[in-house]
C-alpha positions in Angstrom: 9.2 34.1 -29.1 12.8 35.2 -29.9 15.4 32.6 -29.5 18.6 33.7 -28.1 20.1 30.7 -26.6 19.9 31.9 -23.0 18.7 29.9 -20.1 18.0 30.9 -16.5 19.0 28.5 -13.7 19.3 28.1 -9.8 22.8 27.7 -9.1 25.4 28.7 -6.6 24.1 31.7 -4.6 20.9 32.3 -6.6 19.2 32.3 -9.8 21.5 33.2 -12.9 21.1 33.9 -16.5 23.5 32.0 -19.0 23.8 32.7 -22.6 26.4 31.8 -25.2 26.1 34.0 -28.2 28.4 33.8 -31.2 31.0 35.9 -29.4 31.1 33.8 -26.3 31.1 30.5 -28.3 34.2 31.8 -30.2 35.9 32.5 -26.9 34.9 29.1 -25.7 36.1 27.5 -28.9 39.5 29.2 -28.4 39.9 28.6 -24.8 39.1 24.9 -25.1 40.8 24.4 -28.5 37.6 22.6 -29.7 34.3 23.5 -31.4 31.2 24.0 -29.5 29.8 20.6 -30.6 33.0 18.8 -29.8 32.9 20.4 -26.3 29.2 19.3 -25.9 30.1 15.8 -27.0 32.9 15.7 -24.3 30.6 16.7 -21.8 27.9 14.3 -22.6 30.3 11.3 -22.8 32.4 12.2 -19.9 35.6 12.8 -21.8 35.5 16.6 -20.7 38.6 18.7 -19.8 38.4 21.0 -17.0 38.2 24.2 -19.2 35.2 22.6 -20.8 33.3 23.0 -17.5 34.9 26.2 -16.1 35.0 28.3 -19.5 31.5 27.2 -20.4 30.1 28.5 -17.2 32.2 31.8 -17.0 31.4 32.8 -20.6 27.7 31.8 -20.1 27.5 33.9 -17.2 29.2 36.9 -19.0 27.0 36.5 -22.0 23.9 36.3 -19.6 25.0 39.7 -18.1 27.2 39.1 -15.4 30.3 41.3 -15.2 33.6 39.5 -16.1 34.7 40.0 -12.5 31.6 38.6 -11.2 31.5 35.6 -13.4 35.1 34.8 -12.6 34.5 35.0 -8.7 31.4 32.6 -9.1 33.4 30.1 -11.1 36.3 30.3 -8.6 33.8 29.8 -5.7 31.3 27.4 -7.0 33.3 25.5 -9.9 37.0 25.5 -9.2 36.6 25.0 -5.4 34.3 21.9 -5.9 34.8 18.6 -7.5 34.4 18.7 -11.3 31.5 16.5 -11.7 29.2 19.0 -9.7 29.2 21.3 -12.6 29.3 19.1 -15.5 25.4 19.1 -16.0 25.4 22.8 -15.6 28.1 23.3 -18.1 26.1 20.8 -20.4 22.8 22.6 -20.1 24.3 26.0 -20.7 26.1 25.0 -24.0 23.2 22.8 -25.2 20.7 26.0 -24.7 23.3 27.8 -26.9 23.8 25.6 -29.7 20.5 23.6 -29.8 18.0 25.8 -27.7 16.4 25.1 -24.4 14.4 22.0 -23.8 11.1 23.9 -23.4 11.5 25.8 -26.8 9.5 24.1 -29.3 11.0 25.0 -32.7 8.5 26.0 -35.3 5.6 26.6 -33.1 5.6 30.4 -33.3 6.1 30.1 -37.2 3.2 27.7 -37.5 0.8 30.0 -35.3 2.1 33.2 -37.5 1.4 31.2 -40.7 -2.3 30.4 -39.6 -3.1 33.8 -38.8 -1.9 35.1 -42.1 
């Protein structure tokens, strides 16, 4: 299993892949004037700013393969046109997958299996 920090979720008009690699995380950091773990904390604790939600989702879509134009349109239609609380969990999940890894990813299992075969 290769770990890329991506996650595929049902959201908005269908299934979408989200991924925040180093480049997107840097852009997120600049856009929100905070590091990824600070933004993650703000999302978890309810002290988020609007950009924490919209920029995380927009950049996650781009990192997942959406064009910048498509990502911006999805954010305008399904984030900025809706109450902010509707997308906090999504932003939290996208950012957590990037900096921690997805919930279903069990760290060390592949390494252990490879070590046993050797």
